[in-house]
N, C-alpha and C positions, 0 to 999 in steps of 0.2 A: 436525664440524658444530661451530663455535664460538658456545655458546649466547648469550652476552656480545653477540654482533653482532646476531643475530636479535632479542634482545630490547631493543635499542638504543631508545631514547626521542627524539622530539623534543622541543626545552625550549619551555617555555609562551612565552616571549619571542619564539622564531622563527617561531613559530606566528602570535601578534599582529602582528608585523611584516610577515607575509604579508598579513594582513587590511588593513593600512594601504597595503602598496603594490601594491595589487590592479592589473591592470588592467583587470578588469570595470567596469562603468558602476553607480553606486548611483542607482537612480531609485526604489526600492520602498520604499512607505509603510507604517505598521502596518496600515493598513486593505488594502492591497493584499495583507499577508503573512495576514492573515486569512481575505480570498478566496482566495488562493492552497492554505491549509491547507483549507479546506471544499471549494474545487474538485478537490483529490483524495480525500478522505475519501469525500465520497459519489458513489458511484457503483454498480460492479458490486455491493458488498455490499448495500444496500438494494433495488436494483432486480432481484437475481437470489436472494442467498443466503439472503436472511431467510426467504422462504417454504420453501425446500429445509431449511433448518435446523430449521424450525418443524415441518414434515411427517415430516421423518426422526428428529430428535432428541429435540425439547422440546415440542413443542406450544405452547399458548398462552404456557406460561412462557419462551417465546423472551425476554420481555422481562427476566425475571431473568439471563439467558444475556449480553443488551446490557450490564444493570449490571455483572454480574461482568468481561466484558472491556473496557468502559468505567473499571472502577476501576483494573485491571492498568494500561490504558492512561494514566490521570492520574497516577499515580506514575512511570511511565517519562517522561511529558511532562514533568513537574516537573525530572527530572534531566538531560532534554535542555535545557532552558529554560535551566537554572544554567549547565552547560556551553558552550551557544552563547552565552550573555552573556560569558563568558569567553573562549571562542574563536570570534569571528566570522568564521569562514572557510566556504567551499563543502563542504568536506570531510564536512560533518557528524559522524555516528559514526566514522566512518574516521580524520578528523582527533583526535577526541577519544580512541580508541583508542591512537593514534600516541603522546599526549603523558602517557597514564596506565600503558599496558601494555606499549607496545613495538613495535616494526616489524611482527613475525610476527603478533600479535594485530590489528594494523591492517589486516596484509591480509587476514586471515579475514574481519574487517569489511567490507572494501570488496568480498569477494565474496559476502558473506552479503546485501549492499545490493544486488548484482546481483541475486541472486535474486528479493527484494523489488520492486525497481524495475524492472529489465528484464524479468523474467518476467510481473510484475504488469501492465504496460503493453500485452504481446501479447496476455495473458489478455481485459482490457478491451475491445482491438481486437476482438476474437472475438465478444465479449458487443455491442457498439457494430455490428459487422455484421449481426450477426441482429435488430436493433430497427430497423436502416436497410433491409433488404431485405423485413422485414412493412410497415414505413411505406410504401415504395413500392408495395408490392402493392396499398393501399388505393386507389392512384392508376391503377391498371392496368399498373405497370411491372413487369416480372418478370425479374429477374437470373437466368440459368441456374442452376440448384441446383449443378450441377457446380463453377460460379466463385464460388462463395459459401458454399463449405465447405474442410474441410482435406483433405490428400491421402489417399485412400484411404479417408476417411468416408461410409458409406452414408448417402443421404440422400434425400427423395422430393423431385422437382421439381413444377412448378404441376399437372401432369397428374395426380399421384400416383402415378407409377411411380417407382421405385427407381433412384438414378444414383450413380456414385462419383465423390468431390471431387477434382478436381485443384489450384484454389489457391483461397483466399478473398481474392478481389480488391477488395471493399468494404473488408476490415479492411487489408488493403495500404495502399489510398488514403488512410483515415483517419490511420494512421501518417504517410504521405507529408505531409499537410498539417499535419499539428502537427509535424513536422521542421522544415517551410518556416517555420511560425510562430517557432519557437525560434531560426531561423538568423538571421532580420532583425531580431531584437532581443526582449529580454527586456520592454521597457515596453509592446511591441506585442501581446507574447503575453498580460501581465496584463493590459492593455484588452480583449482577448477574453474570456479568464479571468473577467474581471467582470462582463462581459454576461451568460456562458454560468451563472456561478454564481446570479445573480440570477433567472433565468430558472427553473433546477432547483428554487432555494429556493422560488418562487413556488409551482410545481405541486406538490410536496411538501406544503406547507402547506395549499393547495387539496385537495388528497387527505384530510389528516387533518382537516379542517374539514367538508369532506362527508362523508365516510365516517364520521364521529361519529354522524350522524343514522341510518345504517342500520346501526349495531352489534346485534348479536342476542344479548344476554350468556350464552345457552346456551351459544354456540359457544365461551366460556372455561372450561366445566366438563367434564371436570375441568382444572383450572387446571396442575396437574402431572400427567400422564397416566400410570398405573402403567407400571413397568418390564415389558418383555416377556420379561424373564429373560435378555435380551443387553445386556452391559455398553457403554453409552452410547445405548442404545434406550429414552430416556423415563426417568422418575423423576429422581432426584437424578443420577446420572451423566447422564444425555441433557441436562441444563442444563449440566453440563461440557462436555461434548464438543461443545454446539451452541456455547458460549463460544469456544473452539478453532478452528471452522469460520467463524463470523462474524466473527472476529479480523481475517480478511481486508477488513472492512468498515470497520475502522479504519486500516488501512495508508495512510498519507499524513501524517498530522498533521506528522510529523517532517521531512517534504520541506520545511517551512518554515525547517528550519535549515540547508539547501542552498541557501538564497538570500541567506545571511550577509553574502557580499562585495558584492550589489547592492542592501541594505539601506540606507536613508538614515542611520538609526539604530540598528544592530544590537543593541548592549547592551540597549535598552530596547524594540524594535522585536521582536525575534525571540521573547521569551518571550509577549509579546502575542498574536503569529501564532499561536504553538503552542497555549498553552493557551483563546485565544478559540475557534479553529476546533475543538477539541476538544470544548469545552463545548457549542456550539450542536450539532455534529454527534449527541453523546451524547442530547441531549435529542429531537430530530427522530427519530432512530433508535427510542426506547421508544416514541414516540407513534405513528410507522408501524406497528411491530410490533403493538401493543395495537388500531389501529384494523383491520388486516389480519387479524388472527386475530379479531376480534370479527365481521367481515362474513361470513365464510366459514369453514366446519369447516377445522382446519388440515390434513387429509390432502389436502385438495384442492390443497396449495398446492408440490406436489413438481413443478414447471414451471420452465423458464426466467424466465417473465414474471409472477411471482406477483402483483406488484401490477395487472397487466392484470386477472388473474382477478379480483381484488379489485374492480376497476373496473365490469368486465363483469357482476359479480352486482347491481352496484347499479344499471344497466341505465339507464345516460346515455352515450350514444356521445359527443356532444362531450369529455367529460370522458374518455373512453379514448382521444380524439386527443391531447386535450394531454398527457395520460400520456406516450405515447409521444414526443411532442415533449421533454416533460423528461426521459425516459428515455435519447434519443439526444444530447442537450445534455450532459446530467449525466455520461455516459460518456466523452464529448469532452473536457472538462475535467480529467476523471481521467487519459486518455493522456497529455493536455498536461503534466500538472505531473509524473506520474511520469517520463515522457522526460526532463523538464527537471531533477527530481532525480537522475536517473542519469547524464548529461552533466556535472553540476556535479561530482559526484564522481570521475568518470574524469579531469576536468580537472586536480582536485586531486593525484590520485593519479599522473598523468603528471608533474604538476611536481615532484614528490618521487623520480622516476625509476622507480618501479614498473611504470610503463605508458609505452609510446612516445611519445616528446615530441610527436609529432604531434597526440597528444590534449589538448594544453595550448595548441595554435596559435590566436590571437585574430585575428577578422576585424578589417582595420583601419578598417570602415566602422562594422559593424555593433555592433564588441566583444562579439562572442559564441564560443565556442569551436564555429567553425562545422564543420570537418572531424571533430572529434570528434561532433559534434552529426548529421552526416551517415551516419557509421559507426552510431551507436546506433539511429539512424532506419531502417536499411537491415537492421541485424540483426532489431529487434522487428518490422518490415514483413514479413520472410519468415518470421520465429518464427509470427507472425501468421495468415500465410496458407498456411502448412503443418500447422499444430498444432490439436489439438481442445483445448477447454477442460479436460475431465476432469482431475481430480487438481491442476491446476497451482493453485488457491485454497489447498487445504491445503500445500502444499509454499512458498508464499509467507508464509502465515501461521509457518508453524515457522521458515523462516528468519528473520523478523522477531520473533518472541518471542526467538529466540535471541541478536539483535542487540540486544533491549532490555533482556536480562537483564546483556549486559556493559557496556551504558551506566550501568546503576544502580551496578554494581560501580565502574564509572570515577570517579564522582560519590564513593562512599566512600574509594576510594584517593586522589585528589586531596586530599580533605578531610583527610587523614591526612598525606600527603607536603608539601603547599602549603596549609599553613593560613592563609598570612598575604595571599593573592593575591586581586586585587579581585574580588568578586562580585556584578555588579549585580544578578542576582536569586540567589535560596539557596532552595534546597529545604528546607519548613518541616519540624519534626520530625527532621530527622536525627540518628543515622544510620537511624530507625525505618522511615520512609517508602522510601528508598531499598532495605531491607533486604527490607519488604514488598512492592515492586515486583521482585525476585528471585525471591522465593518465588510471587508471583501468576503470573508467568512461567513459572514451573519447573511450576506448577502445570496451567496452560493446555496446557503441551506435554506433560505426561503423558496429560492427556485425550485430546489430539489424533493422540497417538501410539498410545494404546488399549493402553497398559501395563496388565497386570491378572496379579494371580496366580491359575493355576487348578490344578485336581488334575495336570495332565499338567507343570506347571513355570510358566514365566514367557511369557506370550501379549504380542504387540504387533502393530502393522500393517506387516506386513513390506515391502509395496509402498513406502508412505511413507520406513521407515528406510533402506532399501537404497540409494534414490536418494539419499537425504539423504547417507549414508555415501560413496558412488561421488562425489557433487558437491563435499562438502568435500576426498576424496583428488585430485581433479583441479585443485581451486585450487592446495592444496599443491606439488604439481605445478610447475604454473605459477611459484609463489614461490621453489621452492629451484632451479628449471632458469634461469631467468630473471631475476626482480625483484629476487632480495637481490644480483646482480652489478650491478646496474645502479641499486642504491639510491643518491641524492645524500647522505643521511645517512650512509651506512657508505665511499662513497669519496670524499666531502668535495668532490665538484663542484659 
């Protein structure tokens, strides 16, 4: 193995030239990008995982978990913003790693982003399916349970009889619609996303305002429940564990950077989109968590639809109906933006030769990577149709935290190696903030994997760690068996 070749870097100048010569259409404003970020961030995390993390790990202190996770994201977001202002290309973290750390690290980053975007999109599609099935049931329309669940999953049908899942058709349909929107054009997709974001923000704000009048302060006591004796089950270790779990709720703000080649003024607008969407969502998350745990005891929130539980406790049927609409639309926009981000990363990797050239083919009319989008849509749809949600959220969080760590390091590396490069946005207080970002990401990874020292030795969550190691190993096999031989940087083509 020639180490110098797999560590070869793309020059900053070549990446910037790619941006200027892009085939993609520049139609997105700063407002579109903030909306894009919010559309991706607010979804399964707030509608599903907030309640589960409170019930299982943190109690009312879930609010502190959101602050901890949000702080970690803030440091990473500033690093993303600096790199995106320097390198306004669709490859996002993949391209940043290519310029700073080398090709093999760029491949690992692209592989991690597949875990973040692709798996997350499938996970969200399954959650979207559950809300749609519940919503249709209210109107007397019942989709057969076996056709709304993953293959082999035991579920109850409308009559209360246990049946075995065959394929989740609603999830597949949801992914198909998102795929079609992404094929016909980014501007059209952004317009749909803007409407969806407005609806779900209105619903969330309505829940916070109305719910505030029904808070029982006794539900916040004790604010930090006593640890059960098990690591991560309440107490301060529970706050850390919950922060790792709900980190999934923040996945998406960096998807704004994948729109760099379709932004009107990427150097200015990408940082606004990243930091603006993260700020709005962090404030909303803390407010929702506070209201939700104040309305009902946190132990009752270990359900797929915790906000619906809170609304039911208020006793306003009209509000429950509106919240379901907000959940469906919210998850729709998340699915759309996650798939958007995945297709743009594949587009850039294909342009570099690390993926087949067909993934970079652009539609002559719509100016979108249509074949790439159709492939991603098919794969995500099938995975969503066949796979249950369990454990996927933790895997997405783990992949994202690893990617964020690399991004923070990339900023430090480029500040050292390329100090004179124009940086329209600069991370303040560097190198302190990037280092804090790396440390916080590592801290959350530690809590997410359940690392601990026991009398019997060193303990951790074997299921997640084993999957992660296998996943990375498969990625390296693909790189060394295919991608390294077709790399345009290495072959000079």
